[in-house]
N, CA and C atoms of all chains as a GROMACS GRO file, in nm:
protein
  594
    1MET      N    1   0.030  -2.813   1.605
    1MET     CA    2   0.011  -2.624   1.568
    1MET      C    3   0.099  -2.558   1.737
    2GLU      N    4   0.143  -2.610   1.848
    2GLU     CA    5   0.156  -2.556   1.916
    2GLU      C    6   0.318  -2.549   1.918
    3ASP      N    7   0.370  -2.662   1.860
    3ASP     CA    8   0.489  -2.706   1.807
    3ASP      C    9   0.552  -2.593   1.701
    4LEU      N   10   0.408  -2.539   1.580
    4LEU     CA   11   0.450  -2.457   1.491
    4LEU      C   12   0.469  -2.305   1.604
    5PHE      N   13   0.390  -2.286   1.664
    5PHE     CA   14   0.427  -2.180   1.716
    5PHE      C   15   0.514  -2.127   1.824
    6ARG      N   16   0.596  -2.299   1.879
    6ARG     CA   17   0.691  -2.256   1.966
    6ARG      C   18   0.778  -2.234   1.846
    7SER      N   19   0.836  -2.269   1.776
    7SER     CA   20   0.903  -2.253   1.675
    7SER      C   21   0.877  -2.105   1.607
    8PHE      N   22   0.808  -2.051   1.556
    8PHE     CA   23   0.757  -1.930   1.522
    8PHE      C   24   0.731  -1.824   1.551
    9TRP      N   25   0.695  -1.801   1.708
    9TRP     CA   26   0.697  -1.738   1.759
    9TRP      C   27   0.732  -1.566   1.715
   10TRP      N   28   0.861  -1.596   1.713
   10TRP     CA   29   0.929  -1.468   1.694
   10TRP      C   30   0.901  -1.369   1.552
   11LEU      N   31   0.847  -1.439   1.466
   11LEU     CA   32   0.788  -1.396   1.317
   11LEU      C   33   0.687  -1.292   1.319
   12ILE      N   34   0.613  -1.318   1.494
   12ILE     CA   35   0.503  -1.214   1.539
   12ILE      C   36   0.536  -1.056   1.520
   13PHE      N   37   0.711  -1.041   1.530
   13PHE     CA   38   0.755  -0.819   1.555
   13PHE      C   39   0.776  -0.817   1.414
   14PRO      N   40   0.802  -0.919   1.313
   14PRO     CA   41   0.842  -0.866   1.190
   14PRO      C   42   0.692  -0.837   1.110
   15LEU      N   43   0.624  -0.984   1.148
   15LEU     CA   44   0.474  -0.903   1.034
   15LEU      C   45   0.406  -0.815   1.105
   16SER      N   46   0.428  -0.788   1.255
   16SER     CA   47   0.324  -0.687   1.295
   16SER      C   48   0.392  -0.586   1.249
   17TRP      N   49   0.539  -0.534   1.202
   17TRP     CA   50   0.572  -0.431   1.135
   17TRP      C   51   0.514  -0.406   1.011
   18PHE      N   52   0.490  -0.549   0.887
   18PHE     CA   53   0.440  -0.518   0.812
   18PHE      C   54   0.293  -0.479   0.796
   19VAL      N   55   0.229  -0.489   0.907
   19VAL     CA   56   0.072  -0.503   0.882
   19VAL      C   57   0.053  -0.304   0.966
   20PHE      N   58   0.126  -0.310   1.072
   20PHE     CA   59   0.158  -0.125   1.120
   20PHE      C   60   0.174  -0.073   0.958
   21ASP      N   61   0.316  -0.095   0.928
   21ASP     CA   62   0.346   0.018   0.802
   21ASP      C   63   0.223   0.040   0.712
   22GLY      N   64   0.151  -0.087   0.642
   22GLY     CA   65  -0.003  -0.091   0.587
   22GLY      C   66  -0.061   0.004   0.614
   23PHE      N   67  -0.078  -0.042   0.779
   23PHE     CA   68  -0.192   0.029   0.817
   23PHE      C   69  -0.182   0.166   0.848
   24GLN      N   70  -0.068   0.227   0.876
   24GLN     CA   71  -0.011   0.365   0.884
   24GLN      C   72  -0.038   0.466   0.752
   25ASN      N   73   0.032   0.369   0.633
   25ASN     CA   74   0.002   0.444   0.526
   25ASN      C   75  -0.153   0.464   0.473
   26TRP      N   76  -0.223   0.363   0.497
   26TRP     CA   77  -0.386   0.362   0.481
   26TRP      C   78  -0.447   0.484   0.554
   27LEU      N   79  -0.409   0.536   0.686
   27LEU     CA   80  -0.424   0.624   0.811
   27LEU      C   81  -0.407   0.740   0.700
   28SER      N   82  -0.302   0.757   0.671
   28SER     CA   83  -0.174   0.904   0.609
   28SER      C   84  -0.311   0.922   0.477
   29TYR      N   85  -0.331   0.803   0.384
   29TYR     CA   86  -0.417   0.832   0.250
   29TYR      C   87  -0.549   0.855   0.303
   30ARG      N   88  -0.615   0.810   0.418
   30ARG     CA   89  -0.743   0.866   0.421
   30ARG      C   90  -0.690   1.010   0.448
   31ALA      N   91  -0.615   1.041   0.540
   31ALA     CA   92  -0.633   1.213   0.611
   31ALA      C   93  -0.617   1.282   0.510
   32ASN      N   94  -0.527   1.246   0.399
   32ASN     CA   95  -0.520   1.322   0.276
   32ASN      C   96  -0.619   1.328   0.180
   33ARG      N   97  -0.705   1.235   0.178
   33ARG     CA   98  -0.790   1.217   0.091
   33ARG      C   99  -0.960   1.329   0.146
   34ASP      N  100  -0.959   1.295   0.311
   34ASP     CA  101  -1.009   1.372   0.333
   34ASP      C  102  -1.047   1.541   0.333
   35THR      N  103  -0.874   1.597   0.306
   35THR     CA  104  -0.856   1.720   0.283
   35THR      C  105  -0.890   1.767   0.145
   36LEU      N  106  -0.870   1.687   0.065
   36LEU     CA  107  -0.884   1.676  -0.101
   36LEU      C  108  -1.033   1.671  -0.126
   37ASP      N  109  -1.122   1.641  -0.023
   37ASP     CA  110  -1.283   1.618  -0.029
   37ASP      C  111  -1.315   1.769   0.031
   38LEU      N  112  -1.244   1.783   0.095
   38LEU     CA  113  -1.295   1.934   0.158
   38LEU      C  114  -1.254   2.065   0.082
   39LEU      N  115  -1.159   2.030  -0.030
   39LEU     CA  116  -1.123   2.113  -0.099
   39LEU      C  117  -1.220   2.125  -0.215
   40LYS      N  118  -1.257   1.996  -0.239
   40LYS     CA  119  -1.346   1.992  -0.355
   40LYS      C  120  -1.443   2.059  -0.288
   41SER      N  121  -1.545   2.067  -0.215
   41SER     CA  122  -1.644   2.091  -0.151
   41SER      C  123  -1.627   2.238  -0.181
   42TYR      N  124  -1.561   2.298  -0.151
   42TYR     CA  125  -1.496   2.451  -0.143
   42TYR      C  126  -1.481   2.482  -0.317
   43ALA      N  127  -1.436   2.389  -0.371
   43ALA     CA  128  -1.460   2.423  -0.479
   43ALA      C  129  -1.562   2.445  -0.564
   44ALA      N  130  -1.673   2.307  -0.540
   44ALA     CA  131  -1.777   2.311  -0.635
   44ALA      C  132  -1.870   2.437  -0.541
   45ALA      N  133  -1.838   2.475  -0.439
   45ALA     CA  134  -1.961   2.602  -0.415
   45ALA      C  135  -1.895   2.717  -0.471
   46GLY      N  136  -1.839   2.715  -0.514
   46GLY     CA  137  -1.724   2.805  -0.578
   46GLY      C  138  -1.667   2.918  -0.502
   47ARG      N  139  -1.625   2.866  -0.340
   47ARG     CA  140  -1.560   2.931  -0.257
   47ARG      C  141  -1.425   2.932  -0.250
   48GLU      N  142  -1.326   3.000  -0.230
   48GLU     CA  143  -1.212   2.986  -0.225
   48GLU      C  144  -1.144   2.960  -0.075
   49PRO      N  145  -1.106   2.781  -0.062
   49PRO     CA  146  -1.055   2.734   0.046
   49PRO      C  147  -0.941   2.801   0.147
   50PRO      N  148  -0.945   2.794   0.273
   50PRO     CA  149  -0.865   2.918   0.338
   50PRO      C  150  -0.689   2.849   0.309
   51PRO      N  151  -0.649   2.970   0.342
   51PRO     CA  152  -0.511   2.903   0.299
   51PRO      C  153  -0.430   2.797   0.388
   52GLU      N  154  -0.464   2.792   0.509
   52GLU     CA  155  -0.396   2.694   0.610
   52GLU      C  156  -0.505   2.543   0.528
   53LEU      N  157  -0.577   2.522   0.473
   53LEU     CA  158  -0.661   2.398   0.430
   53LEU      C  159  -0.568   2.391   0.330
   54VAL      N  160  -0.549   2.437   0.211
   54VAL     CA  161  -0.486   2.450   0.078
   54VAL      C  162  -0.298   2.421   0.158
   55ALA      N  163  -0.276   2.471   0.243
   55ALA     CA  164  -0.112   2.470   0.294
   55ALA      C  165  -0.120   2.357   0.338
   56ARG      N  166  -0.206   2.266   0.403
   56ARG     CA  167  -0.199   2.115   0.440
   56ARG      C  168  -0.150   2.041   0.327
   57LEU      N  169  -0.207   2.068   0.226
   57LEU     CA  170  -0.186   1.932   0.090
   57LEU      C  171  -0.015   1.936   0.111
   58ASN      N  172   0.066   2.066   0.145
   58ASN     CA  173   0.250   2.029   0.174
   58ASN      C  174   0.292   1.954   0.277
   59LYS      N  175   0.177   1.912   0.380
   59LYS     CA  176   0.178   1.818   0.483
   59LYS      C  177   0.182   1.687   0.493
   60HIS      N  178   0.264   1.615   0.538
   60HIS     CA  179   0.229   1.470   0.543
   60HIS      C  180   0.208   1.452   0.693
   61TRP      N  181   0.104   1.335   0.654
   61TRP     CA  182   0.022   1.312   0.815
   61TRP      C  183   0.107   1.169   0.887
   62ASN      N  184   0.113   1.200   1.004
   62ASN     CA  185   0.158   1.099   1.034
   62ASN      C  186   0.071   1.078   1.206
   63PRO      N  187   0.069   0.956   1.232
   63PRO     CA  188  -0.022   0.910   1.356
   63PRO      C  189   0.000   0.950   1.485
   64ASP      N  190   0.142   0.978   1.501
   64ASP     CA  191   0.212   1.051   1.607
   64ASP      C  192   0.222   1.167   1.614
   65GLY      N  193   0.266   1.262   1.510
   65GLY     CA  194   0.265   1.406   1.536
   65GLY      C  195   0.180   1.480   1.423
   66GLY      N  196   0.064   1.454   1.428
   66GLY     CA  197  -0.024   1.533   1.344
   66GLY      C  198   0.014   1.511   1.186
   67TYR      N  199   0.022   1.640   1.148
   67TYR     CA  200   0.071   1.694   1.001
   67TYR      C  201   0.229   1.761   1.009
   68ARG      N  202   0.316   1.716   0.928
   68ARG     CA  203   0.465   1.757   0.900
   68ARG      C  204   0.500   1.823   0.776
   69ASP      N  205   0.565   1.944   0.771
   69ASP     CA  206   0.597   1.981   0.636
   69ASP      C  207   0.656   1.866   0.584
   70THR      N  208   0.625   1.821   0.464
   70THR     CA  209   0.722   1.781   0.368
   70THR      C  210   0.844   1.789   0.336
   71ARG      N  211   0.866   1.939   0.340
   71ARG     CA  212   1.061   1.962   0.380
   71ARG      C  213   1.145   1.875   0.495
   72SER      N  214   1.025   1.929   0.590
   72SER     CA  215   1.114   1.846   0.691
   72SER      C  216   1.102   1.736   0.718
   73ARG      N  217   1.010   1.681   0.620
   73ARG     CA  218   1.005   1.518   0.653
   73ARG      C  219   1.130   1.496   0.549
   74GLU      N  220   1.177   1.513   0.436
   74GLU     CA  221   1.278   1.468   0.383
   74GLU      C  222   1.392   1.476   0.481
   75ARG      N  223   1.369   1.598   0.588
   75ARG     CA  224   1.536   1.574   0.679
   75ARG      C  225   1.507   1.472   0.787
   76GLY      N  226   1.385   1.447   0.801
   76GLY     CA  227   1.376   1.334   0.927
   76GLY      C  228   1.366   1.209   0.842
   77GLY      N  229   1.344   1.186   0.700
   77GLY     CA  230   1.341   1.083   0.678
   77GLY      C  231   1.513   1.019   0.674
   78ARG      N  232   1.606   1.133   0.647
   78ARG     CA  233   1.725   1.109   0.667
   78ARG      C  234   1.812   1.013   0.806
   79GLN      N  235   1.721   1.113   0.885
   79GLN     CA  236   1.737   1.101   0.994
   79GLN      C  237   1.660   0.939   1.066
   80ARG      N  238   1.553   0.904   1.010
   80ARG     CA  239   1.494   0.786   1.001
   80ARG      C  240   1.580   0.691   0.952
   81GLY      N  241   1.630   0.727   0.815
   81GLY     CA  242   1.719   0.654   0.803
   81GLY      C  243   1.852   0.576   0.867
   82TRP      N  244   1.931   0.685   0.919
   82TRP     CA  245   2.056   0.662   1.046
   82TRP      C  246   1.944   0.559   1.138
   83TYR      N  247   1.888   0.609   1.144
   83TYR     CA  248   1.782   0.503   1.252
   83TYR      C  249   1.768   0.379   1.245
   84GLN      N  250   1.753   0.351   1.116
   84GLN     CA  251   1.730   0.218   1.081
   84GLN      C  252   1.871   0.142   1.077
   85VAL      N  253   1.944   0.250   0.991
   85VAL     CA  254   2.066   0.181   0.973
   85VAL      C  255   2.139   0.113   1.128
   86VAL      N  256   2.117   0.186   1.229
   86VAL     CA  257   2.164   0.191   1.324
   86VAL      C  258   2.064   0.048   1.404
   87LEU      N  259   1.947   0.063   1.385
   87LEU     CA  260   1.806  -0.055   1.464
   87LEU      C  261   1.870  -0.169   1.408
   88PHE      N  262   1.865  -0.232   1.294
   88PHE     CA  263   1.893  -0.284   1.186
   88PHE      C  264   2.010  -0.391   1.186
   89GLY      N  265   2.094  -0.304   1.229
   89GLY     CA  266   2.253  -0.339   1.243
   89GLY      C  267   2.250  -0.428   1.381
   90VAL      N  268   2.251  -0.346   1.513
   90VAL     CA  269   2.218  -0.443   1.657
   90VAL      C  270   2.121  -0.527   1.630
   91LEU      N  271   1.983  -0.537   1.593
   91LEU     CA  272   1.913  -0.632   1.571
   91LEU      C  273   2.024  -0.776   1.472
   92GLY      N  274   2.059  -0.712   1.375
   92GLY     CA  275   2.132  -0.845   1.330
   92GLY      C  276   2.280  -0.856   1.360
   93ILE      N  277   2.371  -0.826   1.456
   93ILE     CA  278   2.433  -0.836   1.563
   93ILE      C  279   2.390  -0.937   1.688
   94GLY      N  280   2.271  -0.855   1.711
   94GLY     CA  281   2.199  -0.962   1.843
   94GLY      C  282   2.181  -1.119   1.763
   95PHE      N  283   2.093  -1.140   1.628
   95PHE     CA  284   2.059  -1.240   1.586
   95PHE      C  285   2.115  -1.366   1.554
   96ALA      N  286   2.288  -1.267   1.493
   96ALA     CA  287   2.374  -1.335   1.470
   96ALA      C  288   2.452  -1.424   1.663
   97TYR      N  289   2.442  -1.342   1.720
   97TYR     CA  290   2.463  -1.391   1.830
   97TYR      C  291   2.408  -1.522   1.923
   98ALA      N  292   2.263  -1.492   1.849
   98ALA     CA  293   2.182  -1.620   1.904
   98ALA      C  294   2.190  -1.717   1.770
   99SER      N  295   2.253  -1.701   1.677
   99SER     CA  296   2.289  -1.835   1.598
   99SER      C  297   2.388  -1.862   1.677
  100VAL      N  298   2.518  -1.819   1.667
  100VAL     CA  299   2.626  -1.864   1.711
  100VAL      C  300   2.623  -1.916   1.868
  101THR      N  301   2.562  -1.887   1.939
  101THR     CA  302   2.507  -1.950   2.088
  101THR      C  303   2.384  -2.070   2.068
  102ASP      N  304   2.331  -2.065   1.928
  102ASP     CA  305   2.277  -2.164   1.909
  102ASP      C  306   2.107  -2.141   2.022
  103ILE      N  307   2.083  -2.043   2.070
  103ILE     CA  308   1.998  -2.020   2.157
  103ILE      C  309   1.844  -2.072   2.149
  104TYR      N  310   1.804  -2.167   2.169
  104TYR     CA  311   1.619  -2.214   2.188
  104TYR      C  312   1.715  -2.330   2.068
  105GLU      N  313   1.803  -2.363   2.026
  105GLU     CA  314   1.809  -2.461   1.958
  105GLU      C  315   1.806  -2.409   1.795
  106ALA      N  316   1.760  -2.287   1.791
  106ALA     CA  317   1.746  -2.228   1.654
  106ALA      C  318   1.814  -2.179   1.605
  107GLY      N  319   1.962  -2.201   1.609
  107GLY     CA  320   2.084  -2.167   1.524
  107GLY      C  321   2.042  -2.119   1.388
  108PRO      N  322   2.038  -2.217   1.280
  108PRO     CA  323   1.994  -2.178   1.168
  108PRO      C  324   1.928  -2.120   1.133
  109ALA      N  325   1.755  -2.067   1.183
  109ALA     CA  326   1.706  -1.982   1.161
  109ALA      C  327   1.723  -1.842   1.200
  110PHE      N  328   1.803  -1.837   1.303
  110PHE     CA  329   1.833  -1.712   1.398
  110PHE      C  330   1.932  -1.657   1.290
  111LEU      N  331   2.036  -1.742   1.215
  111LEU     CA  332   2.131  -1.674   1.113
  111LEU      C  333   2.082  -1.616   1.015
  112ILE      N  334   1.940  -1.658   0.927
  112ILE     CA  335   1.864  -1.609   0.854
  112ILE      C  336   1.838  -1.508   0.874
  113VAL      N  337   1.794  -1.454   1.022
  113VAL     CA  338   1.728  -1.322   1.017
  113VAL      C  339   1.847  -1.238   1.032
  114ALA      N  340   1.946  -1.291   1.079
  114ALA     CA  341   2.091  -1.214   1.130
  114ALA      C  342   2.073  -1.171   0.982
  115PHE      N  343   2.097  -1.272   0.889
  115PHE     CA  344   2.100  -1.202   0.729
  115PHE      C  345   2.022  -1.108   0.692
  116VAL      N  346   1.892  -1.123   0.699
  116VAL     CA  347   1.786  -1.000   0.674
  116VAL      C  348   1.805  -0.907   0.741
  117MET      N  349   1.813  -0.885   0.860
  117MET     CA  350   1.874  -0.771   0.935
  117MET      C  351   1.992  -0.683   0.885
  118GLY      N  352   2.091  -0.751   0.864
  118GLY     CA  353   2.196  -0.707   0.811
  118GLY      C  354   2.215  -0.668   0.674
  119ALA      N  355   2.099  -0.730   0.553
  119ALA     CA  356   2.115  -0.663   0.476
  119ALA      C  357   2.015  -0.557   0.467
  120LEU      N  358   1.878  -0.524   0.575
  120LEU     CA  359   1.840  -0.417   0.572
  120LEU      C  360   1.890  -0.326   0.636
  121SER      N  361   2.012  -0.318   0.682
  121SER     CA  362   2.111  -0.214   0.745
  121SER      C  363   2.201  -0.179   0.635
  122LEU      N  364   2.256  -0.282   0.605
  122LEU     CA  365   2.354  -0.247   0.488
  122LEU      C  366   2.250  -0.107   0.376
  123ALA      N  367   2.143  -0.164   0.317
  123ALA     CA  368   2.090  -0.131   0.209
  123ALA      C  369   2.035   0.004   0.250
  124THR      N  370   1.963   0.017   0.366
  124THR     CA  371   1.915   0.123   0.436
  124THR      C  372   2.067   0.282   0.442
  125LEU      N  373   2.192   0.199   0.472
  125LEU     CA  374   2.288   0.307   0.485
  125LEU      C  375   2.366   0.325   0.333
  126VAL      N  376   2.279   0.231   0.245
  126VAL     CA  377   2.303   0.304   0.112
  126VAL      C  378   2.247   0.419   0.089
  127SER      N  379   2.139   0.348   0.093
  127SER     CA  380   2.037   0.495   0.056
  127SER      C  381   2.046   0.628   0.092
  128VAL      N  382   2.055   0.597   0.270
  128VAL     CA  383   2.093   0.729   0.308
  128VAL      C  384   2.227   0.820   0.249
  129LEU      N  385   2.345   0.725   0.230
  129LEU     CA  386   2.464   0.773   0.176
  129LEU      C  387   2.385   0.865   0.051
  130VAL      N  388   2.366   0.791  -0.053
  130VAL     CA  389   2.322   0.803  -0.186
  130VAL      C  390   2.232   0.935  -0.194
  131ASN      N  391   2.141   0.930  -0.100
  131ASN     CA  392   2.032   1.030  -0.074
  131ASN      C  393   2.075   1.146  -0.040
  132ARG      N  394   2.195   1.131   0.041
  132ARG     CA  395   2.251   1.272   0.097
  132ARG      C  396   2.277   1.417   0.031
  133GLY      N  397   2.182   1.515   0.041
  133GLY     CA  398   2.160   1.658  -0.044
  133GLY      C  399   2.276   1.728   0.038
  134PRO      N  400   2.237   1.864  -0.020
  134PRO     CA  401   2.316   1.936   0.042
  134PRO      C  402   2.256   2.051   0.171
  135LYS      N  403   2.364   2.055   0.283
  135LYS     CA  404   2.279   2.054   0.392
  135LYS      C  405   2.240   2.204   0.403
  136VAL      N  406   2.105   2.228   0.444
  136VAL     CA  407   2.043   2.345   0.429
  136VAL      C  408   2.045   2.435   0.577
  137MET      N  409   0.238  -3.096   0.473
  137MET     CA  410   0.205  -2.918   0.493
  137MET      C  411   0.277  -2.858   0.619
  138LEU      N  412   0.336  -2.935   0.714
  138LEU     CA  413   0.445  -2.864   0.841
  138LEU      C  414   0.554  -2.865   0.792
  139ASP      N  415   0.594  -2.967   0.721
  139ASP     CA  416   0.742  -2.999   0.652
  139ASP      C  417   0.740  -2.863   0.557
  140LEU      N  418   0.643  -2.827   0.514
  140LEU     CA  419   0.648  -2.706   0.423
  140LEU      C  420   0.704  -2.562   0.453
  141ILE      N  421   0.619  -2.554   0.566
  141ILE     CA  422   0.630  -2.437   0.660
  141ILE      C  423   0.782  -2.436   0.736
  142TYR      N  424   0.813  -2.532   0.732
  142TYR     CA  425   0.949  -2.557   0.827
  142TYR      C  426   1.066  -2.507   0.681
  143SER      N  427   1.014  -2.565   0.605
  143SER     CA  428   1.106  -2.494   0.427
  143SER      C  429   1.149  -2.395   0.425
  144PHE      N  430   0.999  -2.315   0.403
  144PHE     CA  431   0.993  -2.237   0.323
  144PHE      C  432   0.953  -2.111   0.438
  145TRP      N  433   0.933  -2.118   0.561
  145TRP     CA  434   0.883  -1.984   0.652
  145TRP      C  435   0.979  -1.872   0.616
  146TRP      N  436   1.079  -1.866   0.574
  146TRP     CA  437   1.160  -1.756   0.520
  146TRP      C  438   1.076  -1.664   0.422
  147LEU      N  439   0.994  -1.704   0.291
  147LEU     CA  440   0.946  -1.683   0.205
  147LEU      C  441   0.852  -1.578   0.271
  148VAL      N  442   0.781  -1.561   0.404
  148VAL     CA  443   0.764  -1.470   0.454
  148VAL      C  444   0.772  -1.309   0.444
  149PHE      N  445   0.911  -1.328   0.438
  149PHE     CA  446   0.983  -1.185   0.464
  149PHE      C  447   0.973  -1.108   0.292
  150PRO      N  448   1.015  -1.206   0.180
  150PRO     CA  449   0.991  -1.104   0.092
  150PRO      C  450   0.852  -1.113  -0.004
  151LEU      N  451   0.801  -1.204   0.070
  151LEU     CA  452   0.596  -1.195   0.027
  151LEU      C  453   0.567  -1.051   0.105
  152GLY      N  454   0.604  -1.048   0.215
  152GLY     CA  455   0.561  -0.974   0.285
  152GLY      C  456   0.607  -0.834   0.265
  153TRP      N  457   0.745  -0.815   0.205
  153TRP     CA  458   0.803  -0.718   0.166
  153TRP      C  459   0.695  -0.691   0.018
  154LEU      N  460   0.714  -0.721  -0.071
  154LEU     CA  461   0.595  -0.733  -0.172
  154LEU      C  462   0.440  -0.665  -0.190
  155ALA      N  463   0.394  -0.753  -0.106
  155ALA     CA  464   0.272  -0.656  -0.027
  155ALA      C  465   0.270  -0.545   0.023
  156ILE      N  466   0.350  -0.487   0.119
  156ILE     CA  467   0.322  -0.388   0.134
  156ILE      C  468   0.375  -0.291   0.076
  157THR      N  469   0.503  -0.321  -0.067
  157THR     CA  470   0.502  -0.221  -0.105
  157THR      C  471   0.395  -0.181  -0.273
  158GLY      N  472   0.315  -0.327  -0.292
  158GLY     CA  473   0.199  -0.313  -0.375
  158GLY      C  474   0.092  -0.229  -0.311
  159TRP      N  475   0.072  -0.264  -0.140
  159TRP     CA  476  -0.025  -0.166  -0.100
  159TRP      C  477   0.041  -0.011  -0.103
  160ASN      N  478   0.129   0.010  -0.096
  160ASN     CA  479   0.167   0.149  -0.075
  160ASN      C  480   0.172   0.194  -0.203
  161ALA      N  481   0.219   0.136  -0.326
  161ALA     CA  482   0.190   0.178  -0.481
  161ALA      C  483   0.029   0.230  -0.490
  162TRP      N  484  -0.018   0.118  -0.434
  162TRP     CA  485  -0.188   0.156  -0.472
  162TRP      C  486  -0.233   0.248  -0.396
  163LEU      N  487  -0.228   0.276  -0.255
  163LEU     CA  488  -0.255   0.424  -0.226
  163LEU      C  489  -0.150   0.549  -0.277
  164ALA      N  490  -0.080   0.529  -0.278
  164ALA     CA  491  -0.002   0.633  -0.372
  164ALA      C  492  -0.068   0.630  -0.500
  165HIS      N  493  -0.140   0.562  -0.609
  165HIS     CA  494  -0.159   0.585  -0.732
  165HIS      C  495  -0.342   0.645  -0.694
  166LYS      N  496  -0.419   0.597  -0.598
  166LYS     CA  497  -0.544   0.643  -0.524
  166LYS      C  498  -0.540   0.811  -0.496
  167THR      N  499  -0.405   0.843  -0.454
  167THR     CA  500  -0.384   0.967  -0.372
  167THR      C  501  -0.355   1.053  -0.496
  168ARG      N  502  -0.279   1.013  -0.620
  168ARG     CA  503  -0.275   1.057  -0.730
  168ARG      C  504  -0.428   1.098  -0.806
  169GLN      N  505  -0.480   0.989  -0.784
  169GLN     CA  506  -0.611   0.988  -0.864
  169GLN      C  507  -0.716   1.108  -0.799
  170ASP      N  508  -0.716   1.057  -0.669
  170ASP     CA  509  -0.782   1.196  -0.594
  170ASP      C  510  -0.749   1.330  -0.621
  171THR      N  511  -0.669   1.380  -0.625
  171THR     CA  512  -0.578   1.455  -0.676
  171THR      C  513  -0.635   1.547  -0.807
  172LEU      N  514  -0.615   1.445  -0.897
  172LEU     CA  515  -0.660   1.488  -1.079
  172LEU      C  516  -0.812   1.522  -1.072
  173ASP      N  517  -0.864   1.442  -0.991
  173ASP     CA  518  -1.025   1.444  -0.995
  173ASP      C  519  -1.035   1.551  -0.937
  174LEU      N  520  -0.949   1.630  -0.807
  174LEU     CA  521  -1.007   1.804  -0.740
  174LEU      C  522  -0.980   1.921  -0.876
  175ILE      N  523  -0.850   1.850  -0.931
  175ILE     CA  524  -0.830   1.965  -1.054
  175ILE      C  525  -0.920   1.954  -1.133
  176GLN      N  526  -0.946   1.883  -1.178
  176GLN     CA  527  -1.101   1.857  -1.242
  176GLN      C  528  -1.186   1.933  -1.245
  177THR      N  529  -1.254   1.916  -1.100
  177THR     CA  530  -1.320   2.019  -1.066
  177THR      C  531  -1.334   2.136  -1.056
  178TYR      N  532  -1.206   2.221  -1.091
  178TYR     CA  533  -1.170   2.336  -1.084
  178TYR      C  534  -1.176   2.381  -1.206
  179VAL      N  535  -1.138   2.307  -1.290
  179VAL     CA  536  -1.130   2.310  -1.467
  179VAL      C  537  -1.272   2.333  -1.516
  180ARG      N  538  -1.340   2.236  -1.455
  180ARG     CA  539  -1.515   2.221  -1.454
  180ARG      C  540  -1.553   2.362  -1.459
  181ARG      N  541  -1.546   2.444  -1.382
  181ARG     CA  542  -1.568   2.551  -1.282
  181ARG      C  543  -1.535   2.662  -1.354
  182GLY      N  544  -1.416   2.633  -1.413
  182GLY     CA  545  -1.344   2.734  -1.523
  182GLY      C  546  -1.273   2.843  -1.455
  183SER      N  547  -1.203   2.748  -1.360
  183SER     CA  548  -1.083   2.875  -1.251
  183SER      C  549  -0.965   2.784  -1.231
  184ASP      N  550  -0.844   2.871  -1.211
  184ASP     CA  551  -0.761   2.759  -1.170
  184ASP      C  552  -0.739   2.682  -1.054
  185ALA      N  553  -0.677   2.562  -1.051
  185ALA     CA  554  -0.692   2.515  -0.940
  185ALA      C  555  -0.561   2.550  -0.855
  186PRO      N  556  -0.540   2.530  -0.687
  186PRO     CA  557  -0.426   2.586  -0.609
  186PRO      C  558  -0.317   2.593  -0.682
  187GLN      N  559  -0.189   2.661  -0.704
  187GLN     CA  560  -0.059   2.575  -0.733
  187GLN      C  561  -0.024   2.483  -0.627
  188GLU      N  562  -0.031   2.478  -0.482
  188GLU     CA  563  -0.020   2.345  -0.458
  188GLU      C  564  -0.038   2.255  -0.497
  189LEU      N  565  -0.186   2.263  -0.548
  189LEU     CA  566  -0.235   2.170  -0.585
  189LEU      C  567  -0.134   2.032  -0.710
  190LEU      N  568  -0.137   2.160  -0.788
  190LEU     CA  569  -0.076   2.097  -0.903
  190LEU      C  570   0.077   2.060  -0.871
  191ALA      N  571   0.176   2.165  -0.757
  191ALA     CA  572   0.272   2.088  -0.723
  191ALA      C  573   0.312   1.934  -0.698
  192ARG      N  574   0.180   1.918  -0.619
  192ARG     CA  575   0.148   1.759  -0.577
  192ARG      C  576   0.168   1.658  -0.662
  193LEU      N  577   0.156   1.727  -0.777
  193LEU     CA  578   0.141   1.602  -0.905
  193LEU      C  579   0.287   1.547  -0.895
  194ASP      N  580   0.384   1.639  -0.886
  194ASP     CA  581   0.524   1.627  -0.953
  194ASP      C  582   0.627   1.548  -0.794
  195ARG      N  583   0.510   1.547  -0.714
  195ARG     CA  584   0.554   1.493  -0.539
  195ARG      C  585   0.573   1.354  -0.562
  196PRO      N  586   0.658   1.262  -0.536
  196PRO     CA  587   0.614   1.102  -0.514
  196PRO      C  588   0.527   1.093  -0.365
  197GLN      N  589   0.391   1.043  -0.417
  197GLN     CA  590   0.301   1.045  -0.334
  197GLN      C  591   0.322   0.946  -0.237
  198ARG      N  592   0.226   0.928  -0.093
  198ARG     CA  593   0.262   0.804   0.006
  198ARG      C  594   0.133   0.798   0.074
   0.00000   0.00000   0.00000
């Protein structure tokens, strides 16, 4: 068991990312559902909902910044895309270096991670370039 | 068992990606369902649903 942990401790980082992303999306879904529930209460009571509440439907909830406009979110998405290109690219280079220098005597494992990071970086780059809309 | 883990540990990445994509798709489906449910409430009451609510159905949900 200890041997397994020593070999795969670094998997904690990518797995945490999967868990965190899923949790963040779940929180976003809950925030959205609560807004819809409140609107439903207004509709059932036959009252007009406040415009601020209806306007919230055009916003996306995120845990660190509250509600954000979906239009600015699209722009933010492009910026996040470039951020991920750089992040995955640098991580890929780092893991490639770790593979070449055979750090912790786990060269082949690091090589696979470097491939994954490189693929993610390239895929995000293509996504950012393909989805590049007219500048507003 | 250990030998199996050492050989196929990399499967964690595609399987994790599949799981998170499925989870997000399910949440998107639930969001759309909730929106339709609310629109139905307005219809039952005999009034028009807010435009923002209808516009949500055209947007990809997350």
